[in-house]
N, C-alpha and C positions, 0 to 999 in steps of 0.2 A: 161322707168323706167317699163314700166308691165312685161317685159320678166324678168332683174332684182328678180324683187317684184318673178316672179314663179320660178325663179331657187332658191329664197333665199327658200321659200316654200314648195320644194319639199321633198316626201319623200324616204330620204336617204335611207334606206329599205325596198323599192321597187323592184320590180326584174328589169331585164334591158329589154329594147323593143326591135324595128325591129330595129333602130340603133346600138346595140350589145354596149350601153356605158350605164353604173353604174349610178344610180342617184348621187351616191355619190361623182363622178365624177365631174358630173357636178354643183353640190353644191356648191364645192373647190372652182371650177376652172371658176363663175358665173361672176365675177369681171373683167377677159376676154373675156368670152364669151361673154359677153349679147352684146355689141354691136356687132359683127357679127353674132351674132342671130335677132336680132333683123333688120339689114340690111336686110336678108335674107329675115327675117317674109316679109317686106312691100314690098322687089319687087316682089316677089310671089304674093302676095296678088295684085299688081301695074298688072300685065303682065296674071293674072289670072292663072296661072302656077303651078302648084306643083308635087314636087316627089313624085313617084309611090310611094314609102316609107311613105311618111308618109297617104298613104290613105289604106294601109293595118291595121289587127287588127291578135291576135291573138285568138285564141279559145279553154277558160279552164274549162274543168262541176267540177265543184264544188257539191261534194257529200252532200245533204242535210241532213234526216234524214230514214230509213227503209230498207225496200230489197235491198241492190246494185244492181241487177241485174235488178232492173225497171230501164230505163232511166227518166220517170217522178217524180222521187227523184234524180235529179239534175236539178241544177241550172247551166244557161251559161251567164260565163264571159267572155266579148271583153277588150282585152285587146289593147290599141292604138301606 
């Protein structure tokens, strides 16, 4: 049920991840997807094997304030 709860509480208006799936799709299809995803997670954990896409991140720089030409005025956000 942990996977189902995470899918149920997913922020549906956030951006897509490296899997190119919209969060709204995962949220709407949670009743069908939570069992296969749970099975995959358990198999990956039992075998200590993870998909390379799950190990990747998207790095985005968010402007905080001040001079936009200074890199110190940006905050790094990593999207898993």
